[in-house]
N, C-alpha and C positions, 0 to 999 in steps of 0.2 A: 420785451414781451417774451413769455415762455414759448418755446417751440413744442414741448411735449403737451399732449392733451390726455389727462388721466380722468376717466369717468368714474366718479364716486357718488352717484346718486341712485344707487340700486334700491334704496327703500322707496323711491318713487316709481321707477321701472327698471328692470334689469337690462344690462347691456354689457357685453354682447350676448347674443343667444347661442345655444349649443349648435353644433353642426347638424344639419338635417331639418331644422325648423323652417327656414325659408324655402328649402327645396320641397318640403311636404305641402306647404301652402301653394307653391307654384305648380306642383303636380296636379293638385285639385283644380286649380284655375285653368290649366292648359290641357289636361287630359280627361277630366270628368265634367265639372261644371254643373252637374244636375242637383236638383233639390232632393235631399234625403227624404225617403218615405212618401214621395209624391209621384212615384212612377214604378212600374214593374220591370223596366228595362235595366240593363246591366249597369250603366253609369249611375243610375239612381240607387241601385242596391249597393254598389261600392261606396257611394257617398254616405249611405246610411251606416255602412260598416265603419266609416271613419268616426262617427258619433259613438257607436257601440264600443269600439276599441278605446277611445279616449275615456269614456265613463269607467270602463274596467280598470284602466291604468290609474286613474285618479283614485278609485276605491282602494287599489293596492297600496297607494302611497299613504293612505290614512287609516289602514286597518279595517276597512269596511267590506262587507260581503253582499251588498245590495246595489249593483250598478244602476238599476232602474230608479233608485232614489238619489242619484247624482244628477242634479238639475243644472242645466247650462244657463248662465246669465251673462249680462254685459260686463260686469266687473264686481268687485266686492261690495260697493255701495248698493248696487242693484240687488245683490243677494241679501244684504242686511235689511233693505226696505221690504223685500218679499217676506222674509222671516218675521220681522218685527210687526209689520202691519197685518200680516196673515194671522199671527197669534191674536192680536187685538181684535181684528175683524171677526174671527171665530167666537171670541169671548162675547163680543157685543151682540152677535147673532143668536147665540145659544143661551146667554145669561144677561139679557139687556139691562137688568136692574142691579147687577153686581158691579161694584167699582173695580177698576183695573190698575194694578200697581206694577211698575217696572223698575229694574235696578241696573245701574251701570257704575263706572268708576271715573274718577277725575283724570285718569290717563287716556280716556278713550277719545276716539276720532269723531269728527263731525258726522261721519257716516252713521254713527249711532245717536249722537246728541241731537242732530237735527230731526231725524224721524221721531224721536221721543218728544221733542218740543212741538212738532207738527201735530202729533196725536193729542197732546195736551190742549192745543188750540181747538181741536175738533170736539173736545169735551169728554168727560168720563174717565180720563186717564191722568195719573200722576206718577212721578218717578223720583227715585232716590239716587243721589250720586255719592258713592263711597269715596271718602278721602283716601289718598295714597301717601305712603311714606316719601318724604322729600328726598331721601337719599337713594332708596331702593326702587321707588316707583311702584311698589306692590301695595295692593289693598290688604286690609287686615281681615283675616278669616273670621274672627269673632264678631267684627263689625258686620260682616256679610250675614252671618247667622242671625244677628239681632235685627237686621234690616228686613229679613224675609217675613212677610205677613200672610194672613189667610187669603188676602186678595192678590198676592203677588203672582203674576202670570208668567214672568220671564226675567231671567238674568242674562244680560247681553254685555260682553266685554271682550277686549282684545287680548290675544295670547301674548303679544309683545308690543311694546310702545314703538310708535313710528318716529319718536324723537330720540329716546335714549336706548331703545332696544331692551328695556327692562322686561323680564319674563315673569308673567303671573303664574301662580301655582295652580294650574288648570285642573290637574288630577284631584287635588284637595277641594277645589271649588266645585268640581263636578260631583264629588261625593256628597258635599253639603247640599247641593241643589237636588240631587236624586233622593236623598233622605227626606227632604222637605216636600217632595212632589212638585218641584218647580222646574220648568224647562230651562236649559242652559244653551245659549247661542254664543258661539265663539267666533270672533273675528280673527281669522288666521292670515290676514293680509301681510303681516311682517314675519310670520313664522313658517308657513307651509313651504317646503322646499329647503328650508334652513335647519329646522328642528324635526326630529322624528315625532310623528303624531299618530296616536292610536285612539280613534274616537270611542271604541268600546271600552278600553282600559281606563280612559280618562272620563268616561261617563258624559260625553258630549252629545247633546240631542240634535243640534244643528251646527254645521261648520260652514262658514262663509269665507270665500277667498277669491282673489283676482288670479287671472292666468298669467299676467305680465310681470309679476315681481319674482318671488322665489321659485315659482314654477317655471320660469324662464320661457314662457310662451309670449304670444303677441298681445298688444293692447286690444281692448274690445272683447276680451274673453274673461270668464269667471265661472264660479259654481257655488251651489248651495247643496250640501249633503244633509238630508233629512233622515234621521233614524227611523227605520220601519215602525209604523204605528203612530209616529208623531204627526204625520200628514193629516191625521184625523182631527187635529186641533190647530191646523194652520190653513186658514181659508185662502182660496185663490184671490189674486188681485188683478189678474188679466184673463181675458178670454179671447178666443179667435180660432183660426185654422190650425189644425194639427196633422192633417192627412190621415187621421184615424177616426172611426165612428162618424163618418161624414154625413150619414143619413139623419143625424140629430142636429138641431140648432141650439143645443145646450152643450157646454164644454164637457169633455169626457173626464171621468174620475180616475182613470188608470194612470199609473206612474210610468214614465215621467211626464206624460202629456198633460197631466193635471196642472202643471205649472209652466209649461212651455208652449206659449201661443205664438203662432207665426213661424216663418222660416228661420232656420238657424244661421249663425255666422259660421258656415261650414269651412271657409278658408281659414279663419282664425282657429277653429277647433282642430283642423288638420295640423296646424302648427303646434297647438297646445298638446295634442296627443303625441306628437313626436318629441316635444320637450319632456313630457311625462315619461316616455320610454327611455330617454336619455337619463333622467333622474333615477329611474328604477335600476338601470344598468350601472350607473356610477355609485348609487347608494346615498341616501340622505344622511345616514350615519357618518359616512366619509366626508360629506360636505360640512356637517356639523363640526367634526374634528378639525377640518382644515380651517374653518372660520374661527373656531375657538383658539387655535394656535395664533392666528392673526390678532385676535382680541387680546391675548396674553402679551404679545409683543407690544401692542399699542399701549396697554395699561402700564406695562413695565417702563416704556420710554417716557410716558407722561408722569410717572411717579417722581421724576426729578423736576419738581416745580420750578426750580431756579432757571430752568431752560425755557420756561414759557411764562414770563412775567405778564400779569394782567389777565391770564386765561383761566377760565373755570370750565371744568368738564361736568356735565350734568349726568346724573344717574349713578348706578352702583359701580363700585370699584372691583367687585368680585367677578372674574371672567365668566363663571358659570351662571351668573344671574342676569346676563345681558346677551343680546345679539351683537354682531359685529357692526354696530351702529353707534356713532359718537356725535353728541351735540355740544357745542362750545359757545360760551359767552365771553366777550372781551370787554374789559372795563373802559377802553378808550375808543372803540369802534362799534358801530351798529352791526347786526348780523349781516346785512346786505353789503356794507363796506368790507367786512372781513372776507366774505365770500368773493367779492370782486377782486380783492388783492390776491387771494389764493389762485384765482383764475389768471389774472393779468401777469402776475409775477412767477407763478409756478405751474400754470396749466392744469390746476386741480378743479374739477367741476363738482360743486356742492349744491345744497339746497339751504336757502336762508329764509327766516321768517317764523311764522307761528305754526306751520305744518298742519293746518286744519285741526289743531288740538288745543284750543284756547285754555281749557281747564288744566291741562297738563302743564302748560307754561305758567299758569297762575300758581300751580303747586311748586314749581321750581323757582319762582320769583322772577321769571324772564318775560312775563306777558306785557308789562308796562314799558319795557325797554326794546320791544320789537322782536322778541324771540331769540333764536339761536341759529348758529351755522352748523348744519348737519353733514357729516361725512359717513357714507354707508358703503361698505365693501360688499363684494359678491364672490361667487365661487371661482371666478376666473382671475381674481386678484391674488397677489402674493405677499409674503412678508417683506419683500423688497419694496413693494408699493407702500406698505405701512411705514417703513423706515423713511421713504421719500416724503411721505406726508408729515411725519414727525419733524423732519429737518425743515420742511417748509413752515410748519406751525411755529417752530422755534425762531426761524428767521423773521417772520412777520411780528412775532411778539417782542423780539429783541429790538426791532426797528421802532416799535411803538414805545418801548421802555426808554429808548434813547431820545425820544422826542422827534424821531425822523419819520413822522407820519405823512410827510409830503409824498414820499414814494409809496406809501401804503394807502393811497386814496384810489378809488375806482378810476380807471381810464375813461375819458369821455364824460 
């Protein structure tokens, strides 16, 4: 059994977190404890300041200048549901006889696919799934242009694949959508904190993200940035207490209260705000360069195919076209068997299966064979970790090639 434990599932949730994140959460829980905006006393005001500071820092990370349009959510799925269903609900309320068309891609996560299908079941909605290149994972821009119709209300897609890290051309997609007068919702679950993002330059109308992945914050946090003015066509889907305009029994329209009903996850937001501060100090550009260097080492090592018999890497081979995320299929082992061997023999912790993205695996031809084994690096990993992983991959593949799979079976 391996003694070392190397966490490489950062595409699911990042670990470890930066210094100060846990301490910020503990400070709120032990020194403040009050509900933001629910009292005039000092602890409540300081708790409210935690929310304000976090909104401002998140806006700085994405090139936005409207902190009151930074909506706190539970996670990226919650953000995507709010945006997608809000757009559709507004269209149904204001233009009940007009059909509604949505667009996404085959690379996208169930956090987009499932809300789309649920809306189809409700009636009055249909959607188009753009094919993606089997090697690059990118959608075709001309196909996107051709898919947009008079009744298209929204294009929703991921910035980067959670399987292969394939990066979509968001700036070009944003320009196409803006020219067509169609809203663009970007799922930044795999990119924010890893890649520089500028919502204005990239013409992004709404940006959905979790707090616990590239942003390096705690689970149970997330956000949806809504470009000023776009809130007029995104109906609310929840109503409740806000601590503001309490004399009315109808939900307020002012931002961000319009979309934030009930008490906030203030301990989590305290941690997220501290993580955002750390990211701003460190620099997302520096993180990108660090992870790009690891990607180059990984791809260079994997280019010697003779060292990895039976192994197939999914996605692009160009470092600049992908995140530091790698998914593998092995001809002699299922993804779960392969992951189990990496853990038991080498202490490498990965994610196996379909990764909540069935159409992406169908694109890569791995859907019917149980998916792939994903290795995802983070900012605190090093090129030494990359080399250790490549040595481990080679060892497992060589054992499989030699027919010595008895030692390459899951323990237990």
